[in-house]
Residue, then its C-alpha position, 0 to 999 in steps of 0.5 A: x539433356x537430363x540433369x547429372x547432379x543428385x537432388x539436394x538431400x540436406x534441405x530441411x523438410x517443411x513442417x506440415x500444419x496441425x490437422x483437426x482430429x476426425x469429427x466422426x468415424x467416417x472421417x477417420x483415414x484409411x490405414x495407409x493414408x496420411x495420419x490426420x495429425x499432419x505428421x506425414x506418417x501413415x495413419x497405421x504408424x501414427x495414431x491408429x492404435x491410440x484412436x482404436x483404443x479410445x474408440x473401444x473405451x467409447x471416447x472420440x479420437x485424441x485431439x491434436x497437441x496444442x500448437x506452441x505459442x508463437x515466439x515474440x518478435x525479435x526486435x533485432x531481427x525485425x530491424x535487420x529485415x527492415x534494413x535489408x528491404x530498404x537496401x533492396x528498394x534503394x538498389x532497384x531504383x538506383x542507376x547503374x553506377x549507383x548499383x555498383x557502388x551499393x554492391x561494392x559497399x555491401x561487399x566491403x562491409x560484409x552485409x551481403x549473403x550469396x543470394x544478395x550478391x547473385x541478384x545484384x550481379x545479375x542486374x548489374x550485368x544486364x546494365x553493363x552488357x558485357x556481350x557487346x561491350x569490352x568495358x562491360x566485360x572488364x568491369x564485370x570481371x573486376x566485380x567477380x574478383x572483388x566478390x571472391x576476395x571480399x566475401x569468399x564464403x558467400x562467393x563459394x555458393x554462387x561461384x559456378x554461375x559467375x564463372x560461367x558468365x565470365x567464360x561467356x564474356x571471354x568467348x564474346x570478346x575472343x579474349x582467350x588469354x583470360x581463359x587460363x585464369x578462369x580455368x584455374x579457378x574452375x578446376x577445383x569447383x567442377x563437382x560443385x555443380x556438374x550441370x553448370x560445368x557441362x554448359x561450359x564444356x559445350x562452350x569450350x568444345x564449340x570454340x575448339x578450346x580442347x587443350x585447356x578443357x582437357x587439362x581442367x577435366x583431367x585434374x577434376x576426374x578423380x573428384x568426379x569419380x569419387x563424388x556422391x552427388x553426380x549421377x552415374x550417367x553424368x560420370x559416364x558423360x564426363x569420361x566420354x568427353x575426356x575420351x574425345x578430348x584426348x582423341x582430338x589432341x592426338x590428331x592435332x599432335x601426331x605426325x602419323x595417326x594409327x588406331x593402335x598407337x600406344x600413346x593414344x591407347x595409354x592416354x585413354x585407358x583411364x577413361x574406358x577406351x574407344x570402341x575399336x571399330x569406331x576408332x579405326x573408322x574415324x582415323x581412316x576417314x578423317x585422314x582422307x584427302x578427298x571424300x569417298x566415291x559415295x553413291x545415292x544407293x549407299x544411303x537410300x533404297x533397300x540398305x539395312x539400318x546398320x550399314x546406313x549408320x556406318x556410311x553416315x558416320x564415315x560421311x560425317x568424318x570426311x565432311x569434318x576433315x574437309x571443313x577443318x581444311x577449308x574453314x579451320x573449323x575445330x573438330x570438336x565443334x563439327x563433332x558436336x554438330x554431327x552428333x546432333x545431326x546424326x541422332x536426328x537423321x537416325x530418328x527420322x529414318x526410324x520414324x513411324x510409317x503410316x500403315x500401308x494400304x491393301x493396294x500395296x506400299x507407296x512406290x514414290x521416291x522418299x525424300x533423301x535420308x540425308x536431309x533433316x525435315x523441318x518438324x524433326x529438326x524443330x522437335x529434336x533440337x528444341x529439346x535442348x532448350x529445357x529450363x533445367x539444363x539447356x544446351x544452346x551450343x549444341x544447337x548452335x553447332x548443328x544449325x550453324x554448320x548445317x548449310x555447309x553439310x547440305x552443300x557438301x552432300x550436294x557436291x557429292x551428288x547425293x542430293x540435287x540442287x533442287x533438294x538443296x534449295x528446298x532444304x534451305x527454304x524449309x529449314x531457313x525460317x526455323x534456323x532464324x527463329x533459333x537465333x533468338x532462342x540461343x541468345x536467350x538461353x545464353x549463347x555468346x555473341x560470337x556464336x550468335x553472329x556465326x549462326x546469323x552468317x551461316x543462314x544469311x541470304x548471301x551465304x545460301x545463294x553462294x552455295x546454290x550457285x555452285x556449278x558442281x551441283x547436280x540437277x538430278x540425283x539417282x533415285x534407287x528403286x526399292x525391290x518389289x516384295x516377292x509374292x508369298x507362295x501358297x501355303x507359306x507366310x511372310x515372317x519377321x525375325x526379331x532379336x529382343x535384348x534386355x537393355x539392363x543386361x545385354x547377355x539376356x536376349x530372345x529370338x522371336x518369329x512373328x507373322x507379317x499380318x500380326x500386330x505389335x500387341x502380338x509381339x508384346x505378348x510374345x516378349x512377355x512369354x519369352x521372359x516370363x513376365x506378368x502382363x500387369x502393366x502398360x507398355x509402349x513401342x517407340x519406333x525411334x528408339x527413344x523412350x517417351x517419344x510420343x511421335x513414334x509410339x504405339x502403346x497398350x490399348x489401355x494407354x493413350x495414343x495409337x494402339x499397338x493392337x491396330x498396327x500390323x508388323x508388315x505395315x511398319x515398313x521396317x528396314x532390316x537391322x532397324x532397332x526400336x524400343x519396347x518399354x514395359x511397366x512405366x514405373x519399373x521401366x523394363x527396356x528391351x531393344x527390338x532388332x529386325x534380323x530378317x524377313x522371309x517367307x516360310x511354311x505357315x505352321x499356324x503357331x506364330x509368334x513363337x520363340x526360336x532361341x533363348x539366351x540368358x536367364x529371365x530378368x527379374x520383373x519385381x525386386x523385393x527388399x525385405x526391409x521395405x516389405x509391409x504386409x499391410x500395404x496389400x490389405x484392403x482398407 
């Protein structure tokens, strides 16, 4: 999950040390290199003209200005620094109760800044152990309140961190009566640190606290929209969450649910509204009393990628409804799980296939597309354990509910008992390892314990003992490819859409025996780009996913020039990503429209249809243009 807040532009830039002037002409920097004086400017914009003038006069380059004399030490500053060091030495050696006394005294006397308070609270919290101790939670809450009242200015800079801890403690103790107090203080601070707030959003969604979260976010929405510190994708994610919260609240309150209900449409209009097909499908399948009569062929075999996604989404909605009815699991929590599971199952479906051998494609049945593999689960969920912006509750929701989901699809006969047992065995070790990691990254005690229960031997054994599970499932057969008639060639038709303007697209036909590099050349011609940068195809659709990448022969990794289109084993309507120029990042969605045999014209690949103007490859800003940038040194 990428950060949503813009970097702080207000921090002072560190001054560079003065450099010695070049001792000889060979040491003089190039025009576009940093100047020798250490100013940080390019040489041509700093000392170049002066040095050239001095050289014409037979003089050596100008010496750097003499550094200013170091100021005499300030006795008061030295005394204050010594006292601060002594305080910290005493604090770190003190037992817990003395640590608390030192913090309280410092707050009362106004001797502590925000960093001091934060570091002291961190050490005290570790000793209080509020995740396991009700008394620890009470005392930590009192200290937070004391910091807010006694040192409001220092508190403002660290409030979001302290409130996040308070919210974790509320969740650990299931003390939801205290949520109103935390929410009231949180609301005006949402834009202080949108990344920390996103952690709290995940916590509240996981625990099903839809209404309090909705109230906080609706009140903060105008400030979020007007904030100059939040990146556009952060604002979009905020509005998407508000859409979901309004949807969940509507489902909870409405007696009769309709996708075109005026109350729902009015509530979400300010946040952009739903895609109508998603809304209709969600309401239909969340209201079903029992699951649809799904067949294995609805998910396996020759089914196209778009239909597979539509079926999976409907299956998820039916599972969510059943889980809420049976276990009381909040829809907000199960939706978190399906979001994660859906993304990784789609990535798995689109995984790069090994090139097929000349003898033909493998006829052995593939594993179920409804069961996540161990390696992809590890890789995809592992991305949420990033130091900058971790998301442990998303991992908790997905892994905790995964055994129930797998049991659900087994009950429907979509996977067999043996496949369910194999999934439990394969994924169980990973899930148990994840328990340690989510705890380390801040998941509350109840979330950790729920994950432990979900993957306990007792729970898994009970699910495997279900008499309704099938011993064998249907194995759909993939139709044999018809031989290509003489004089014809198998042709793939792709729709290539520029992702920054989806009205710009091209239809390209390419022979099955041609390569991804040939497709690259065709796309370049179709949009009139200069082929002067590296490129990659990401078969998962995710940029920089090296596991599924085929790249320029001059880049690292598997070469696009060595894989034939026919060897990718693509499903119809499958999408993947073509990224050209790793700097400017021109992104194109490539979608397989059809595969058929037709007359071999010998002109493949060729462009069948064009829509929209060619995207601009380079954007020149006149005020930034400098002809010297293109001169040879």
